[in-house]
DSSP file (Angstrom, degrees, kcal/mol; ACC not computed):
  #  RESIDUE AA STRUCTURE BP1 BP2  ACC     N-H-->O    O-->H-N    N-H-->O    O-->H-N    TCO  KAPPA ALPHA  PHI   PSI    X-CA   Y-CA   Z-CA
    1    1 A M              0   0    0      0, 0.0   136,-0.0     0, 0.0   137,-0.0   0.000 360.0 360.0 360.0 132.8   88.2  -70.3  -38.7
    2    2 A P        -     0   0    0      0, 0.0     2,-0.5     0, 0.0   136,-0.1  -0.282 360.0-124.2 -64.2 147.7   89.4  -73.4  -40.6
    3    3 A I        -     0   0    0      1,-0.1     5,-0.0     2,-0.0   138,-0.0  -0.817  31.7-115.7 -93.0 130.1   93.1  -74.1  -40.6
    4    4 A C     >  -     0   0    0     -2,-0.5     4,-1.7     1,-0.1     3,-0.5  -0.221  19.8-114.9 -67.6 156.5   94.5  -74.4  -44.1
    5    5 A S  H  > S+     0   0    0      1,-0.2     4,-2.7     2,-0.2     5,-0.2   0.839 112.8  60.9 -59.7 -36.2   95.9  -77.7  -45.4
    6    6 A A  H  > S+     0   0    0      1,-0.2     4,-2.1     2,-0.2    -1,-0.2   0.898 105.3  47.7 -61.4 -39.8   99.4  -76.3  -45.7
    7    7 A V  H  > S+     0   0    0     -3,-0.5     4,-2.1     2,-0.2    -1,-0.2   0.909 110.9  51.8 -67.1 -41.8   99.5  -75.6  -42.0
    8    8 A R  H  X S+     0   0    0     -4,-1.7     4,-2.0     1,-0.2    -2,-0.2   0.945 113.0  43.9 -58.5 -49.0   98.2  -79.0  -41.2
    9    9 A W  H  X S+     0   0    0     -4,-2.7     4,-2.6     1,-0.2    -1,-0.2   0.822 109.3  57.2 -69.8 -30.8  100.9  -80.7  -43.3
   10   10 A L  H  X S+     0   0    0     -4,-2.1     4,-2.5    -5,-0.2    -1,-0.2   0.904 107.7  48.3 -63.6 -40.9  103.6  -78.4  -41.9
   11   11 A L  H  X S+     0   0    0     -4,-2.1     4,-2.4     2,-0.2    -2,-0.2   0.895 111.0  50.4 -66.0 -39.8  102.7  -79.6  -38.4
   12   12 A V  H  X S+     0   0    0     -4,-2.0     4,-2.7     2,-0.2    -2,-0.2   0.945 112.7  46.7 -60.8 -47.4  102.8  -83.2  -39.5
   13   13 A A  H  X S+     0   0    0     -4,-2.6     4,-2.4     1,-0.2    -2,-0.2   0.898 111.8  50.8 -63.4 -40.7  106.3  -82.7  -41.2
   14   14 A A  H  X S+     0   0    0     -4,-2.5     4,-1.9     2,-0.2    -1,-0.2   0.913 112.5  46.2 -63.6 -42.3  107.6  -80.8  -38.1
   15   15 A Y  H  X S+     0   0    0     -4,-2.4     4,-2.2     2,-0.2    -2,-0.2   0.909 111.7  50.5 -68.4 -41.1  106.4  -83.6  -35.8
   16   16 A A  H  X S+     0   0    0     -4,-2.7     4,-2.3     1,-0.2    -1,-0.2   0.892 110.1  52.0 -61.8 -38.0  107.9  -86.3  -38.1
   17   17 A G  H  X S+     0   0    0     -4,-2.4     4,-2.7     2,-0.2    -1,-0.2   0.875 106.5  53.3 -63.6 -38.0  111.1  -84.3  -38.0
   18   18 A F  H  X S+     0   0    0     -4,-1.9     4,-2.4     2,-0.2    -2,-0.2   0.915 109.2  48.2 -62.5 -44.0  111.1  -84.3  -34.2
   19   19 A I  H  X S+     0   0    0     -4,-2.2     4,-2.2     2,-0.2    -2,-0.2   0.921 111.6  50.6 -61.5 -43.4  110.7  -88.1  -34.2
   20   20 A F  H  X S+     0   0    0     -4,-2.3     4,-1.2     1,-0.2    -2,-0.2   0.915 109.0  51.6 -60.8 -43.7  113.6  -88.3  -36.7
   21   21 A Y  H >X S+     0   0    0     -4,-2.7     3,-0.7     1,-0.2     4,-0.6   0.927 109.7  49.0 -59.1 -46.4  115.7  -86.1  -34.5
   22   22 A L  H >< S+     0   0    0     -4,-2.4     3,-1.1     1,-0.2    -1,-0.2   0.879 108.1  55.0 -61.5 -36.7  115.0  -88.3  -31.5
   23   23 A S  H 3< S+     0   0    0     -4,-2.2    -1,-0.2     1,-0.2    -2,-0.2   0.742 100.2  61.1 -68.8 -22.8  116.0  -91.3  -33.5
   24   24 A E  H << S+     0   0    0     -4,-1.2    -1,-0.2    -3,-0.7    -2,-0.2   0.659  82.4 100.3 -76.0 -16.9  119.3  -89.7  -34.3
   25   25 A Q  S << S-     0   0    0     -3,-1.1     3,-0.1    -4,-0.6    60,-0.1  -0.530  71.2-141.7 -76.4 133.0  120.3  -89.6  -30.7
   26   26 A P  S    S+     0   0    0      0, 0.0     2,-0.3     0, 0.0    -1,-0.1   0.815  87.2  11.0 -63.5 -28.8  122.6  -92.5  -29.6
   27   27 A Q        -     0   0    0     61,-0.0    61,-0.1    -5,-0.0    -3,-0.0  -0.986  68.1-156.5-151.1 139.2  120.8  -92.8  -26.3
   28   28 A L        -     0   0    0     -2,-0.3     3,-0.1    -3,-0.1    -6,-0.0  -0.844  32.1-101.4-112.0 151.9  117.6  -91.3  -25.0
   29   29 A P        -     0   0    0      0, 0.0    -1,-0.1     0, 0.0     2,-0.0  -0.336  50.2 -91.8 -65.4 155.5  116.6  -90.8  -21.3
   30   30 A S        -     0   0    0      1,-0.0     3,-0.0     3,-0.0     5,-0.0  -0.359  42.8-145.4 -67.3 150.1  114.3  -93.4  -19.8
   31   31 A T    >   -     0   0    0     -3,-0.1     3,-2.3    -2,-0.0     6,-0.1  -0.875  25.2 -93.9-118.0 149.3  110.6  -92.7  -20.1
   32   32 A P  T 3  S+     0   0    0      0, 0.0    -1,-0.0     0, 0.0     0, 0.0  -0.398 116.1  20.1 -58.3 132.7  107.8  -93.5  -17.7
   33   33 A G  T 3  S-     0   0    0     -2,-0.1     4,-0.5     4,-0.1     3,-0.2   0.311 121.0 -98.0  88.3 -10.2  106.2  -96.7  -18.8
   34   34 A G    <>  -     0   0    0     -3,-2.3     4,-1.7     1,-0.2     5,-0.1  -0.193  51.4 -51.6  92.0 177.3  109.3  -97.7  -20.8
   35   35 A D  H  > S+     0   0    0      1,-0.2     4,-2.1     2,-0.2    -1,-0.2   0.868 129.6  53.3 -60.6 -43.4  110.4  -97.6  -24.4
   36   36 A K  H  > S+     0   0    0      1,-0.2     4,-2.6     2,-0.2    -1,-0.2   0.885 107.0  52.3 -66.4 -37.1  107.3  -99.2  -25.9
   37   37 A T  H  > S+     0   0    0     -4,-0.5     4,-2.7     2,-0.2     5,-0.2   0.914 108.2  52.1 -62.4 -41.5  105.0  -96.8  -24.1
   38   38 A A  H  X S+     0   0    0     -4,-1.7     4,-2.7     1,-0.2    -2,-0.2   0.904 110.0  48.9 -60.8 -41.3  107.0  -93.9  -25.6
   39   39 A H  H  X S+     0   0    0     -4,-2.1     4,-2.4     2,-0.2     5,-0.3   0.933 111.2  49.1 -63.9 -46.0  106.7  -95.5  -29.1
   40   40 A V  H  X S+     0   0    0     -4,-2.6     4,-1.8     1,-0.2    -2,-0.2   0.939 115.1  44.1 -59.7 -47.5  102.9  -95.9  -28.7
   41   41 A V  H  X S+     0   0    0     -4,-2.7     4,-2.1     2,-0.2    -2,-0.2   0.935 113.3  50.3 -65.0 -46.7  102.4  -92.3  -27.5
   42   42 A A  H  X S+     0   0    0     -4,-2.7     4,-1.7     1,-0.2    -1,-0.2   0.907 115.8  41.7 -59.3 -43.0  104.7  -90.8  -30.1
   43   43 A Y  H  X S+     0   0    0     -4,-2.4     4,-2.7     2,-0.2    -1,-0.2   0.726 107.9  60.2 -82.2 -20.8  103.0  -92.6  -33.0
   44   44 A A  H  X S+     0   0    0     -4,-1.8     4,-2.5    -5,-0.3    -1,-0.2   0.911 107.3  47.7 -65.9 -42.0   99.5  -92.0  -31.6
   45   45 A V  H  X S+     0   0    0     -4,-2.1     4,-2.7     2,-0.2    -2,-0.2   0.934 113.3  47.6 -62.6 -45.2  100.3  -88.3  -31.9
   46   46 A L  H  X S+     0   0    0     -4,-1.7     4,-2.6     2,-0.2    -2,-0.2   0.923 112.1  49.4 -62.8 -44.1  101.6  -88.8  -35.5
   47   47 A G  H  X S+     0   0    0     -4,-2.7     4,-2.2     1,-0.2    -1,-0.2   0.907 113.2  47.2 -61.3 -41.7   98.6  -90.9  -36.5
   48   48 A G  H  X S+     0   0    0     -4,-2.5     4,-2.4     2,-0.2    -2,-0.2   0.908 111.8  49.9 -66.1 -42.5   96.2  -88.3  -35.1
   49   49 A L  H  X S+     0   0    0     -4,-2.7     4,-2.5     2,-0.2    -2,-0.2   0.903 111.1  49.6 -63.0 -40.6   98.0  -85.5  -36.8
   50   50 A L  H  X S+     0   0    0     -4,-2.6     4,-2.1     2,-0.2    -2,-0.2   0.913 110.3  49.6 -65.3 -42.0   97.9  -87.3  -40.1
   51   51 A A  H  X S+     0   0    0     -4,-2.2     4,-1.1     1,-0.2    -2,-0.2   0.910 112.2  49.1 -61.6 -41.1   94.2  -88.0  -39.7
   52   52 A W  H  < S+     0   0    0     -4,-2.4     3,-0.3     1,-0.2    -2,-0.2   0.900 110.7  50.0 -63.9 -41.7   93.7  -84.3  -39.0
   53   53 A A  H  < S+     0   0    0     -4,-2.5    -1,-0.2     1,-0.2    -2,-0.2   0.852 114.3  44.7 -66.6 -33.8   95.8  -83.3  -42.0
   54   54 A L  H >X S+     0   0    0     -4,-2.1     4,-1.7     1,-0.2     3,-1.4   0.650  90.3  92.4 -81.6 -15.6   93.7  -85.6  -44.2
   55   55 A A  T 3< S+     0   0    0     -4,-1.1    -1,-0.2    -3,-0.3    -2,-0.1   0.819  76.4  57.1 -53.9 -42.2   90.4  -84.5  -42.8
   56   56 A P  T 34 S+     0   0    0      0, 0.0    76,-1.1     0, 0.0    -1,-0.3   0.769 122.9  22.0 -65.2 -21.4   89.5  -81.7  -45.2
   57   57 A R  T <4 S+     0   0    0     -3,-1.4    -2,-0.2    74,-0.2    74,-0.1   0.531 109.3  71.8-124.1  -7.4   89.7  -83.9  -48.3
   58   58 A W  S  < S-     0   0    0     -4,-1.7    -1,-0.1    -3,-0.1    74,-0.0  -0.908  76.3-116.8-116.8 139.2   89.2  -87.6  -47.3
   59   59 A P     >  -     0   0    0      0, 0.0     4,-2.9     0, 0.0     5,-0.2  -0.350  40.8-100.2 -67.8 157.4   86.1  -89.4  -46.1
   60   60 A A  H  > S+     0   0    0      1,-0.2     4,-2.3    64,-0.2     5,-0.2   0.850 115.6  44.3 -50.9 -53.7   86.2  -90.7  -42.5
   61   61 A G  H  > S+     0   0    0      1,-0.2     4,-2.1     2,-0.2    -1,-0.2   0.933 118.1  42.9 -62.5 -47.8   86.9  -94.4  -43.1
   62   62 A W  H  > S+     0   0    0      1,-0.2     4,-3.0     2,-0.2     5,-0.3   0.885 112.3  55.3 -65.6 -38.9   89.6  -93.9  -45.8
   63   63 A R  H  X S+     0   0    0     -4,-2.9     4,-2.7     2,-0.2     5,-0.2   0.927 108.9  47.4 -59.3 -46.1   91.2  -91.0  -43.7
   64   64 A T  H  X S+     0   0    0     -4,-2.3     4,-2.2    -5,-0.2    -2,-0.2   0.927 115.5  44.0 -64.1 -46.3   91.5  -93.3  -40.7
   65   65 A V  H  X S+     0   0    0     -4,-2.1     4,-2.6    -5,-0.2     5,-0.2   0.933 115.5  47.9 -64.7 -46.4   93.1  -96.1  -42.6
   66   66 A A  H  X S+     0   0    0     -4,-3.0     4,-2.8     1,-0.2     5,-0.2   0.916 112.3  49.1 -62.9 -43.8   95.4  -93.9  -44.6
   67   67 A A  H  X S+     0   0    0     -4,-2.7     4,-2.4    -5,-0.3     5,-0.2   0.925 112.9  47.1 -62.7 -44.7   96.6  -92.0  -41.5
   68   68 A A  H  X S+     0   0    0     -4,-2.2     4,-2.4    -5,-0.2    -2,-0.2   0.916 114.7  46.4 -63.8 -43.1   97.3  -95.2  -39.6
   69   69 A L  H  X S+     0   0    0     -4,-2.6     4,-2.6     2,-0.2    -2,-0.2   0.906 113.0  49.0 -67.1 -41.6   99.1  -96.8  -42.6
   70   70 A L  H  X S+     0   0    0     -4,-2.8     4,-2.1    -5,-0.2    -2,-0.2   0.929 113.8  45.8 -63.5 -45.0  101.2  -93.6  -43.2
   71   71 A A  H  X S+     0   0    0     -4,-2.4     4,-1.8    -5,-0.2    -2,-0.2   0.914 114.1  48.4 -64.9 -42.3  102.2  -93.3  -39.6
   72   72 A A  H  X S+     0   0    0     -4,-2.4     4,-1.9    -5,-0.2    -2,-0.2   0.894 109.9  52.2 -65.4 -39.3  103.0  -97.0  -39.4
   73   73 A A  H  X S+     0   0    0     -4,-2.6     4,-2.5     1,-0.2    -1,-0.2   0.892 107.8  51.9 -63.2 -38.7  105.1  -96.8  -42.6
   74   74 A Y  H  X S+     0   0    0     -4,-2.1     4,-2.8     1,-0.2    -1,-0.2   0.876 106.3  55.3 -64.0 -35.8  107.0  -93.9  -41.1
   75   75 A G  H  X S+     0   0    0     -4,-1.8     4,-2.3     2,-0.2    -2,-0.2   0.896 107.5  48.2 -62.2 -40.7  107.6  -96.1  -38.0
   76   76 A V  H  X S+     0   0    0     -4,-1.9     4,-2.3     2,-0.2    -2,-0.2   0.939 113.0  48.2 -64.6 -46.4  109.2  -98.8  -40.2
   77   77 A F  H  X S+     0   0    0     -4,-2.5     4,-2.8     1,-0.2    -2,-0.2   0.914 111.1  51.5 -57.8 -43.1  111.3  -96.1  -42.0
   78   78 A D  H  X S+     0   0    0     -4,-2.8     4,-2.3     1,-0.2    -1,-0.2   0.896 109.1  49.2 -64.4 -41.1  112.4  -94.7  -38.6
   79   79 A E  H  X S+     0   0    0     -4,-2.3     4,-1.0     2,-0.2    -1,-0.2   0.903 111.6  49.5 -65.0 -40.0  113.4  -98.2  -37.3
   80   80 A W  H >< S+     0   0    0     -4,-2.3     3,-0.8     1,-0.2     4,-0.3   0.935 110.3  51.3 -61.6 -45.9  115.4  -98.7  -40.4
   81   81 A H  H >< S+     0   0    0     -4,-2.8     3,-1.8     1,-0.3     4,-0.3   0.894 104.7  57.0 -57.6 -42.2  117.0  -95.3  -40.0
   82   82 A Q  H >< S+     0   0    0     -4,-2.3     3,-1.5     1,-0.3     6,-0.3   0.776  90.9  71.7 -62.6 -25.4  117.9  -96.2  -36.4
   83   83 A S  T << S+     0   0    0     -4,-1.0    -1,-0.3    -3,-0.8    -2,-0.2   0.694  98.9  48.9 -65.3 -15.3  119.8  -99.2  -37.6
   84   84 A F  T <  S+     0   0    0     -3,-1.8    -1,-0.3    -4,-0.3    -2,-0.2   0.453  90.6  95.4 -99.8  -3.4  122.5  -96.8  -38.9
   85   85 A V  S X  S-     0   0    0     -3,-1.5     3,-2.3    -4,-0.3   -60,-0.1  -0.785  83.5-115.4 -93.2 123.3  122.8  -94.8  -35.7
   86   86 A P  T 3  S+     0   0    0      0, 0.0     3,-0.1     0, 0.0    -2,-0.1  -0.321 102.3  19.0 -56.8 133.0  125.6  -95.8  -33.4
   87   87 A G  T 3  S+     0   0    0      1,-0.3     2,-0.3    -4,-0.1    -4,-0.1   0.374 113.4  87.8  87.3  -4.4  124.2  -97.2  -30.1
   88   88 A R    <   -     0   0    0     -3,-2.3    -1,-0.3    -6,-0.3     2,-0.3  -0.810  52.6-172.4-121.0 163.2  120.7  -97.8  -31.6
   89   89 A D        -     0   0    0     -2,-0.3     2,-0.3    -3,-0.1    -6,-0.2  -0.973  30.4 -99.6-148.9 164.3  119.2 -100.7  -33.5
   90   90 A A        -     0   0    0     -2,-0.3     2,-0.4   -10,-0.1     3,-0.1  -0.650  39.2-166.1 -83.9 142.3  116.0 -101.6  -35.4
   91   91 A S     >  -     0   0    0     -2,-0.3     4,-2.0     1,-0.1     5,-0.1  -0.990  27.1-153.5-137.9 129.1  113.4 -103.5  -33.4
   92   92 A G  H  > S+     0   0    0     -2,-0.4     4,-2.2     1,-0.2     5,-0.1   0.864 102.9  55.7 -63.3 -36.0  110.4 -105.5  -34.5
   93   93 A A  H  > S+     0   0    0      2,-0.2     4,-2.1     1,-0.2    -1,-0.2   0.878 106.7  50.1 -65.3 -36.9  108.8 -104.8  -31.1
   94   94 A D  H  > S+     0   0    0      2,-0.2     4,-2.5     1,-0.2    -1,-0.2   0.899 108.9  52.0 -66.3 -39.5  109.3 -101.1  -31.6
   95   95 A M  H  X S+     0   0    0     -4,-2.0     4,-2.4     2,-0.2    -2,-0.2   0.900 109.3  50.0 -62.6 -40.1  107.7 -101.4  -35.0
   96   96 A L  H  X S+     0   0    0     -4,-2.2     4,-2.6     2,-0.2    -1,-0.2   0.914 110.5  49.3 -64.2 -42.3  104.7 -103.1  -33.4
   97   97 A A  H  X S+     0   0    0     -4,-2.1     4,-2.4     2,-0.2    -2,-0.2   0.888 110.3  51.7 -63.2 -38.6  104.4 -100.4  -30.8
   98   98 A D  H  X S+     0   0    0     -4,-2.5     4,-2.6     2,-0.2    -2,-0.2   0.912 110.2  49.1 -62.9 -42.4  104.6  -97.8  -33.6
   99   99 A L  H  X S+     0   0    0     -4,-2.4     4,-2.5     2,-0.2     5,-0.3   0.934 110.8  49.2 -62.4 -47.3  101.7  -99.6  -35.4
  100  100 A V  H  X S+     0   0    0     -4,-2.6     4,-2.4     1,-0.2    -2,-0.2   0.927 114.1  45.9 -59.1 -45.9   99.6  -99.8  -32.3
  101  101 A G  H  X S+     0   0    0     -4,-2.4     4,-2.9     2,-0.2     5,-0.2   0.902 110.8  53.3 -63.8 -41.7  100.1  -96.1  -31.6
  102  102 A S  H  X S+     0   0    0     -4,-2.6     4,-2.2     2,-0.2     5,-0.2   0.927 112.4  43.5 -59.6 -47.4   99.4  -95.2  -35.2
  103  103 A V  H  X S+     0   0    0     -4,-2.5     4,-2.6     2,-0.2     5,-0.3   0.930 114.1  50.9 -65.2 -45.5   96.1  -97.0  -35.3
  104  104 A F  H  X S+     0   0    0     -4,-2.4     4,-2.8    -5,-0.3    -2,-0.2   0.933 111.9  46.9 -58.7 -47.4   95.1  -95.7  -31.9
  105  105 A G  H  X S+     0   0    0     -4,-2.9     4,-2.3     2,-0.2    -1,-0.2   0.910 114.1  46.1 -63.1 -44.1   95.9  -92.0  -32.9
  106  106 A A  H  X S+     0   0    0     -4,-2.2     4,-2.1    -5,-0.2    -1,-0.2   0.913 116.6  44.7 -66.3 -42.7   94.0  -92.2  -36.2
  107  107 A V  H  X S+     0   0    0     -4,-2.6     4,-2.6    -5,-0.2     5,-0.2   0.904 112.5  51.9 -68.1 -41.3   91.0  -93.9  -34.7
  108  108 A A  H  X S+     0   0    0     -4,-2.8     4,-2.6    -5,-0.3    -2,-0.2   0.922 110.8  47.6 -62.6 -43.9   90.9  -91.5  -31.7
  109  109 A Y  H  X S+     0   0    0     -4,-2.3     4,-2.9    -5,-0.2     5,-0.2   0.939 112.6  49.1 -61.7 -45.5   91.0  -88.5  -33.9
  110  110 A S  H  X S+     0   0    0     -4,-2.1     4,-2.5     1,-0.2    -2,-0.2   0.894 112.4  47.8 -63.1 -39.8   88.3  -89.9  -36.1
  111  111 A G  H  X S+     0   0    0     -4,-2.6     4,-2.2     2,-0.2    -1,-0.2   0.914 112.8  48.4 -65.7 -42.4   86.1  -90.7  -33.1
  112  112 A W  H  X S+     0   0    0     -4,-2.6     4,-2.5    -5,-0.2    -2,-0.2   0.921 112.8  48.5 -61.6 -43.8   86.7  -87.2  -31.7
  113  113 A R  H  X S+     0   0    0     -4,-2.9     4,-2.6     2,-0.2    -2,-0.2   0.911 109.8  51.3 -64.9 -42.7   85.8  -85.6  -35.0
  114  114 A R  H  X S+     0   0    0     -4,-2.5     4,-2.2     1,-0.2    -1,-0.2   0.918 111.9  47.6 -61.0 -42.9   82.7  -87.6  -35.4
  115  115 A T  H  X S+     0   0    0     -4,-2.2     4,-2.4     2,-0.2    -2,-0.2   0.915 111.2  50.7 -64.1 -43.5   81.6  -86.6  -31.9
  116  116 A A  H  X S+     0   0    0     -4,-2.5     4,-2.8     1,-0.2     5,-0.3   0.897 110.3  49.6 -61.9 -40.6   82.4  -82.9  -32.6
  117  117 A I  H  X S+     0   0    0     -4,-2.6     4,-2.0     1,-0.2    -1,-0.2   0.908 111.4  49.0 -65.5 -41.2   80.4  -83.0  -35.8
  118  118 A Q  H  < S+     0   0    0     -4,-2.2    -2,-0.2    -5,-0.2    -1,-0.2   0.894 117.8  40.7 -64.4 -39.3   77.4  -84.6  -34.1
  119  119 A L  H  < S+     0   0    0     -4,-2.4    -2,-0.2    -5,-0.2    -1,-0.2   0.881 129.6  25.2 -76.7 -38.6   77.5  -82.0  -31.3
  120  120 A Y  H  < S-     0   0    0     -4,-2.8    -3,-0.2     1,-0.3    -2,-0.2   0.443 107.8-112.8-112.2  -1.7   78.2  -78.9  -33.3
  121  121 A G     <  +     0   0    0     -4,-2.0    15,-0.4    -5,-0.3    -1,-0.3  -0.253  60.3 110.2  96.0 174.6   76.9  -79.7  -36.8
  122  122 A G        -     0   0    0     13,-0.2     2,-0.3    -4,-0.1    13,-0.2  -0.453  52.5-106.5 105.0 178.0   78.5  -80.2  -40.1
  123  123 A T        -     0   0    0     11,-0.2    13,-0.2    10,-0.2    -5,-0.0  -0.859  10.8-127.6-137.2 170.7   78.9  -83.3  -42.3
  124  124 A E        +     0   0    0     -2,-0.3   -64,-0.2    11,-0.1    10,-0.1   0.320  65.5 131.8 -97.2   3.3   81.5  -85.8  -43.4
  125  125 A A        -     0   0    0      8,-0.2     8,-1.4   -66,-0.1     2,-0.5  -0.276  42.8-156.5 -60.8 141.9   80.6  -85.3  -47.0
  126  126 A V  B     -A  132   0A   0      6,-0.2     6,-0.2     8,-0.1     2,-0.1  -0.983   4.3-145.3-123.7 126.6   83.5  -84.7  -49.3
  127  127 A S        -     0   0    0      4,-2.4     4,-0.4    -2,-0.5     6,-0.0  -0.477  19.8-124.8 -82.7 162.5   83.3  -82.9  -52.6
  128  128 A N  S    S+     0   0    0     -2,-0.1    -1,-0.1     1,-0.1     4,-0.1   0.454  99.1  30.3 -89.2   1.0   85.5  -84.0  -55.4
  129  129 A S  S    S+     0   0    0      2,-0.3    -1,-0.1     0, 0.0     3,-0.1   0.718 124.0  25.3-126.6 -35.7   87.1  -80.6  -56.1
  130  130 A R  S    S-     0   0    0      1,-0.4     2,-0.3   -74,-0.0    -2,-0.1   0.179  98.5-107.3-125.4  19.6   87.4  -78.3  -53.1
  131  131 A G  S    S+     0   0    0     -4,-0.4    -4,-2.4   -74,-0.1    -1,-0.4  -0.644  79.5  15.2  95.0-151.2   87.5  -80.5  -50.0
  132  132 A A  B     -A  126   0A   0    -76,-1.1     2,-0.5    -2,-0.3     3,-0.3  -0.391  67.1-147.6 -70.5 132.9   84.9  -80.9  -47.4
  133  133 A A  S    S+     0   0    0     -8,-1.4    -8,-0.2     1,-0.2   -10,-0.2  -0.845  74.6   0.6-101.5 134.3   81.4  -79.7  -48.3
  134  134 A G  S    S+     0   0    0     -2,-0.5    -1,-0.2     1,-0.2   -11,-0.2   0.691  86.9 158.6  70.6  19.4   79.1  -78.3  -45.7
  135  135 A E        -     0   0    0     -3,-0.3    -1,-0.2   -13,-0.2   -13,-0.2  -0.451  45.3-101.1 -80.3 152.0   81.5  -78.7  -42.8
  136  136 A S    >   -     0   0    0    -15,-0.4     3,-1.5   -13,-0.2    -1,-0.1  -0.194  27.5-114.0 -61.9 156.2   81.1  -76.7  -39.7
  137  137 A S  G >  S+     0   0    0      1,-0.3     3,-0.5     2,-0.1    -1,-0.1   0.552 113.0  74.9 -70.0  -5.9   83.3  -73.7  -39.1
  138  138 A K  G >   +     0   0    0      1,-0.2     3,-2.0   -17,-0.1    -1,-0.3   0.341  63.4 108.2 -84.1   6.0   84.8  -75.7  -36.3
  139  139 A E  G <   +     0   0    0     -3,-1.5    -1,-0.2     1,-0.3    -2,-0.1   0.807  64.6  66.0 -54.9 -35.2   86.7  -77.8  -38.8
  140  140 A G  G <         0   0    0     -3,-0.5    -1,-0.3     1,-0.3    -2,-0.1   0.540 360.0 360.0 -70.0  -4.4   90.0  -76.3  -37.9
  141  141 A T    <         0   0    0     -3,-2.0    -1,-0.3   -28,-0.0    -2,-0.2   0.461 360.0 360.0 -94.9 360.0   90.0  -77.8  -34.5
C-alpha cells in the first residue's frame, strides 16, 4: 500500500529536527570515521528521505536534483545555526561533507527506485494533477 505524502514529509521533518537537535548540543561524542563521516551519513539519509518524499509527484531527474539541493541547503542552514551554539562553529568542510552526503543519498534512492521499478513493474511517468501515474503498488517502499 502506498504511503501518503503527508507521512513522507512528516518523516523528513522529524529527521531534519533530529539533525537540528544534534546541532544544538555543545559537544557530541566522537563517531567512527570522524566528524566528516558523520556529516556524510547524516545528510545521505536526509537526501534519500527527501527524494523519497518527492517521488510521488516529481520525475526522476528533477527529484534527484531537488532532493540533493534541499538537503544541501539545510546543511548550510544547519552550519549557520551552529555558529550561534556555544562550543560549536560553522565549518566549510562540514558544509562540503553535507553536500557530498546529500547528493549521495538522493542519487542512491533514485537508483534503488529505478531498479525496483524495473524488477517489479511500474513507470516513472508523472501526471500533472494527481501524482505518479501507473506506478506499482510497491511505491510506498
